[in-house]
Phi, psi and omega in degrees: 000128180293132177277119180284165174236161187303320184294341178277328186261335183302322178301340180291337186299326181235008188247012186289327178296316178293320180300311181297324178296314180294318179300319181292323179298322185274321187254340185094359179210154175269188183299318178298317179297319180298310182294319178299320178293318181297318188251010177067033181255130180269178183300323180297322178296315179300312184300318180298313182288328176301326179283334187264328193259134171251133185250126177248135177250125186249115174294139182240130184264350183298150180082228182276003173097184187283133175273128180305129176072001181299308181296320179294326177293317177301315179301321181293319179299310183291323177295329178294342178264007173094010182258148177284131182229156170213148172256125184292148176286329181262164183247167169058221183298323178295328176290319176298318177302314180300315180300318178296316180295330181269010170086023179282138179261335187228128181246139173242134175200157184211141168244198184289343186250334189210140176239117188233151164245135183230117179269102185280347176278318185253004179058043174247157176218161177220130180262134183298323181302309179296314185293325176295315177300312181298318180296317182285330172297317178295322176301312179298319176303315181294319178298319180292323177298324179300334178263003181077023180252150175249131185299332181283352179259357187236169175255132184253137172263122174258122177254125179098115181242052173266209185300310182286323177300321178295319176300317181296319179300316180297320181291318179297321176301315180298325180280350183073029182272137175281133182207164167223164189234138173236132172212130182291342175274095184297330178297328180295337184258005179299131180080009182297141179252030179220172184291140182243147170264136190259350180202152181304326181297344180274348184301323184294352179279350189250130182274338186236115187235132166248117185247116181246028178270167180227037174249118187286143169054047175252354177253120179256173185298323181282359177271346186237161178295145185299326179248038183298146164251126192231127178228129185205132170264010186301133180232111358284166184292141180292334186283139172283169188298322179297317180294318176306313182293319185292321184252022187307325182277355181238018185223140174231124176208142177208179184262333192203334195298305187294313178302319179293317179298319181289324173303316177302311180299316181295328183280343183243339183255000000 
């Protein structure tokens, strides 16, 4: 799991309204709409649970310690979806105790290795790695629908076969989606039972890209298809600044929002 830094998460504290507006412009839905589509939940289901569920975010000091504004950013994302949230004053086990005492039904917490949501009322959990992969596949699906395309009729390029990339491959297989995978680390792909891309120069052949790498600014405009649809949770983003500006209406990438929203959905629906 990529360790975030404060400068990446702090803008979420006041930027969720603009984020949801932009997401809807590109995909046709905001975070609630995306999660509802993934889990088959309608507006009435959301409204009912918004009234019932209290969400607690517990800062964790284990490992390299607390990232500034991380817990508050999670709270902002979830609050933007209409749920009551609180960040505990205490950390670690004492923070979990505090959240339980204050009536929280759903807990979010992360250390250097794992980011989890735990529904202590219904004994459900959601892992960020899986939920991020699921969320970004859904984002790409929605972008494709905006063009009148069905993901099951097209071939998708998955870039990066790390933890989240592997989750995405498994989900695409389950959905019956045709895909190929590119990773510059050839050892990571040893024994792969799916189609592989053999060089960066082949990326430009693909119109639909899911990018799960975490190396910043290695994809330039001439590396990608002119009418590409691009979805990536990569931190930092693979696109250089010029490419980001040029394909802004055809690209979705963020640091935390989509994965967190899908974690919420998986833990409650």
